[in-house]
N, C-alpha and C positions, 0 to 999 in steps of 0.2 A: 067366058072368054073376053078378051080385052075388046074396049071400044075402040074401033080404028080413029075416031075423031079426036081421041084424047092421047096426047103424047106419053108414052111409056116412061115411068120412073127409071126403069132399068132396061136397057137394051144390049143383048149380047148377040154379035153377028159373026159367024163363021170363025168362032173361037178355036184355037188349037194350041196344044202344048206337047213339046217333046223332051224327054229327058235322055240325052244321047240318042241311042237307037230305039228307045222306047216311046211310042206315041200314047200319051195318056188322054188326051182330047184330040178330037178332029171334026172340024166344021160344025160345032155346036152353035145353034141360034135359037133364042127365044126371048121374050119381053115379058115385064111385069109392070103392072099398072100400080099406081099409088093406092095404097089401102088392100092390096090383094095379099093373099096367103097362098104362096106356091109351094108344092112339094117337089123335091129332087129324089127320085127312087133309082135304085140299081145295086146289083150285087157288088160285093167287096171287088176292088179293083176296076170298078165302072168309070171312075174318074170324078166321083162327086165331090170329094175334099179338094182335090185339084182346082175344080172350078170355083169353089169358095176361095181358095188361095189367090187365084187370078183376079177375081172381083175385089177382094180385100187388099190386094197389092203385096201379099206376101210371096209371090211369084209373078213373073212376067210372061205373058204369052208368047208363043212362037207364030202364031198368026191370028188374024182376026181383030175385033174392036170391042170395047166395053164402053157404054156410055152411061152416065148416072145424071138425071135431071137435065138431059140435054148436052152434058159436057163429057168428053172423051177422059176416062180414067185410066185405061190400060197403060201400064208402064209407070204410073204415079207411085209414090212410096205409100207403105201403109198408114203413116200418120196423116199425110194429106188426104187420103181417101176418107179416113176416119173423120177429119174436120169438115168434109164436104157433107157427111151424114150417113156413111156405111159403117156398121159395126158388125163384129163376128164372134161367135163363141167357138171353142175347140173341142173336138171329140175327147181328148185327154184334158181335163180341167186344168187350168193355169193360172190359179189365183196368186197374188202376192202372199205366200204363206206367213211371213212375218208381221204382216198388217192385219188390223182388225177388218171385219166385214165393212165398217163405215169408211175405213182409210182406202179400201180397195176401190169403193165407190167415188170417194173424194177425188182420187187420181183420176179416175174416167171423166168425171164431171169437169176437172180443171184443164184436162189436155184433150178432149174430144171436141165435137162441134159445139156442145155447150159453152166451152171456153170461159169457164167462171173462175176468174184468177183470185177473187176474194173467197178465203177459206169458209166464211161463214155462209157465204151465198152457196158455195159447193157443198157443204154439209147440209144445207137446207134441201138442196136438189136431191142429195144423195138418200137422205131420210125419207123423202117423198116416195122415191123408187122402192126402197126397202118396205115401206108400209104397203104398197102396192103389191109386192110379191110375197108378203107375209113374213119378212125377215127382220122387222124393226126391233124385235126382242133380242136379236143376236147382234146388234150394231157394234157392240163392244167386245165381241167374241173374237179370238184370233181365227183367221182363215182356215189355218192348219188343223183346226179342232172340229170343223164341220163334217158331218157324214157325207156320203156320195150325193145324196139328194140334195143336201144343203150346199154343196160346192157346186153342183149342176145349176141351182137357183141362183147362186152367186154369180155365176157366169152370164146368165140371163141378165140379172140386175144390173151387172157392170156395164154390159153392153149397151142397155137402155140409158143408163146414167151419162154415156158419151153424148147424149142429145140427139141420137141417130133417127133418121128417117126410115132406113132400110136395116134390118137386123137379119143376119145369116146365122141361123141356128143349126149347128152340126151334132146331131145325135144327142140332144139334151135329155132324151128320156132313156138312153142305153143304160142298163144296169139297175133301173128303178124297179120297185115293185108295182104290182097292178094299181093299188091305191096311190102311190106316189106318182104314177103316169096320169092318172086321172086329176090329181092336184095340179100337175104341171100344165095339162091340157087347159084346165080352168083358168090357171093362172095367165097363159099365154093369151088366151081369147080376151080376157078381162084387160089386160094392159094394152094389147093391141087396139081394141075398141076405144079404150079411154085416151089413148095418145095418138091414135091415127097412124099407127105404125104398118109398114110394109113388112112382111115376113117371107124369107125363104128358108125352108126347113128340109134338111137332110134326116131321115130317120129310118131305122131298120124295124121299128114297132110298128107294122104296117096298119093295124088298126087304129092306133094314133094318128098317122099320116092321113089316113083316109077321113078321119073325124075333123081334123083341123084345117085341111087344104080345100080350096075350091077347085084347084087346077093341079095337075102332076105332070111332071117331065120325067121321062123314063131314059136313063143312059145304060148303054151297054157296050163294053170295051171301048169307051171313049166316044161313042156317038150317041146322039139322039135318036131313039128308035120310035118314041111314041109321046104323044101330049094330049091332055084331055081331062075331063072331069073324073073323079074317083071312080064313078060307075063306069065310065068308058074305058078307063085303065084296067079295071077290074075283069073286064070281058075282051080285052084285045088280045087276039090269037098270038100276035108275035110276042107280047109280054108275058102271056101264059107259057108259051113255048120256052122263053128263056128262062123262066123262073121254075117250070115244073117239067120241062121236057116236051118233046113233040107229040107225046100221046095227049096232052091236055088240049 
């Protein structure tokens, strides 16, 4: 759990989002300390990706506040939030398909928090990230030629290349084989520890989520219904009921 004496890096308070008559999130609150890895768990439609969209600025909240490093960010544009140090990946991979792997990361390094306007400096930073995620050999490959696993890895690398402090990972292991999931977990741990990153992870590969995260927040129908260690969440009666039925 968070040390109450240390201000959180991210603080979400009473967050709500409505789309017309549909309530996607309601009264969601949690905080994340610098260096933490926190999982967001919930069935389809629970509001997980909406939560990421609000934090990253891709949508504006209907209620509540979001603070990053002590500064209110709710309602800011995605580019401003990225320059403050928040980067995200997407469920559906969104590389620049006509650019090479290196060019994808160069763009991130030049226009994110790193703000490296010199192309040589941006390429140096990009190559360092590619080395860390095991993609240096693919630097000159067009992004459109990568396998699904490669494109997922590129999503992660591009987020890191922005110079982010906080990275929001939206199902970066979905569709991967067991071997590829294990490789992604190893990469995420290694890069997180080397760069001192804070991670928030949405993942339906539950075993991976339990292995990677120290704490998990559970959403159900847009509301937070539980929060705790993976072990506590795995034994929480309400979580078991939501996922497996009342008999659980």
